[in-house]
N, C-alpha and C positions, 0 to 999 in steps of 0.2 A: 713121404709122407706128400699125400696128396690132400686138397681140401675137397668137403663135398662139393660136386660139381653135377648140377641137374644133367640129365641125357634123355634123349626122346626114349619113349618104348618101342624095343624091338628093335633100337640101333646099338652098334657098339663102337666106343671110341677108339683110333686108329690106337694101336699099339696094346689094345687090350687083349686078354686072353678069356676065352670062354669056357670056365669048369665045366667040367662033363657030370657035376650033381646038379646041374639047372641052376644054379646059384646066380645073383646076379654078376657080370665081368668083371674081375678083378681089376684096378685103376693102375696105371702105370704112372711113375712121375710127369710133373708137366715139363714144358720144355723152357722153363725160364733160364736164363743163363748161371751157370752154375756158380758164379763169382759174383752172385747180386747181394750175398749178406755181407761180403766184403766190402764192394764197392759205397754199401749204404755207411759204414764205418762199424758194423758190428755190434756186439751187446750193450756199449755206453750210447751209442746213437740210438738203438732201438729204445734203450728206456727213457731218453729223451722225448722220443716221437709217444709215447705211449704216457707220460705225465702230461706232455702238452695236448694229447685226445684225450685223457681224460678230464682236464682242466676245462674245455671246450663242453666236453658232455655235461660237467656238473653246472654249467651258465645256460645249458639248453634247455628250457622250459618244456620243449616236446620229446627229447629224448632220455630227460632226465629221470623220469617216472619209471623206465624200463630196467634202471639199473640198482642195485641194493644202494641202502643208506651210507653203508661202508665198503667202499671200492677198492681195498686193499688187495681182497684177494683175486678181485678181477681184473685191476692192474697186473699183479704176478701172472694170471694165466695168459692174459693177453702179450707181454713180453716174451716169454715161454713159446706160445704158439706162434705169434710172428716170427720170432728167432727159428723155429723149425721150419717154418712154411718159407722163408727166406733163403733157408740152405745152411741155416747153421745147427748148431748142435740138438739132438733130438729129446730137448729136455721135458717138453709137454708131452708127448708118447709116452715116454718111460713112466710118467705119473700119471697119465689119465689113460694110457690106450690112445686106439683112434680116435681124433677127433671129433666126428659123427656133428659136426657144426649144427646140420639141421636140426637133429634128435635134439642137441643141447640147447636149443634156443627153441624151444616148441612152446615152454613156460611162457614165453613175454611175445605179445601179441605186436607183430612188425608188420607194418603197412609199407607201400611203395616209398613214401615219403621220408619215412624212419630212416629206410636202407639208404636213401639219396642223403639223407642230412648224417649218417654215420658215414659214408664215405667222404662227406665234402671235408667233415672236420677231422677224419684221417688224412687227407690230402693236405689239410691247414697245419696238422699237428707235423708232419713231415717237411713242410717249407721251413716252420720256426725251428725244427731241430738241426736244419742244414742239409739235408737229404736233396743230390741233386735231380734237377727236372728230368733227365732220363732216367733215372731209378724210379722218380717218383710215378712218370707214367707207364713205365714196366711195370711198377705195385700194383696200381692201380687197374691196368689192363688185365690181371689176376682178382683184384679183392673186389671189383664191380658185379662181375657173374657170380662170383660167392655170397655180397649183400645181396643183392637180387633173390638168391637163390634160398635167405632166410625169410623172406614174406612169408608169412602164414596168416595174415589177420582175416582172412577169409574161409581159412581150410578147419575141420574139424580134426584136431590134432591133440595128443595127448598135454594135457597144460600143468601136470605135477613135475615140480623141479628133481632134477638127476641128483643134485650134488656133485661130490666131486667121487662118484663110481666110476670105476676102470672100464670103460668100453673096450670089445675087441673088434 
């Protein structure tokens, strides 16, 4: 599983294949170290990270409006996504298909400031959950471009919620 990562038009990422059908190139897994999931402490630590993260979001007057009143479902999805993204079990894709994070975030008006606040809260949550600084740096190196890719405030994108539909 790889996150949605912006790509310059007409370029091909190293290690990707160009399908004959003219479709965009298929993305290959990122180069994060294979044992990152184990190094952060696995599922129990990610549960703590997500709890810490959402506690911070709920106290943030700028980010809170971007999240639903009841955050239980979002917390569960975030745990499953992070587990898969860090190299653990693929529970997120098993339930929802390809993450297609940018498309799933279209209903929310996300600006650069919100992306930055999201990253700051995630870094603080990882520290509070006891994740090591080396692992935090490696994770943020991947999440930074991903968070910036979610920025859509000045774009004409579909704003209808996708719900829990399975995307391929």
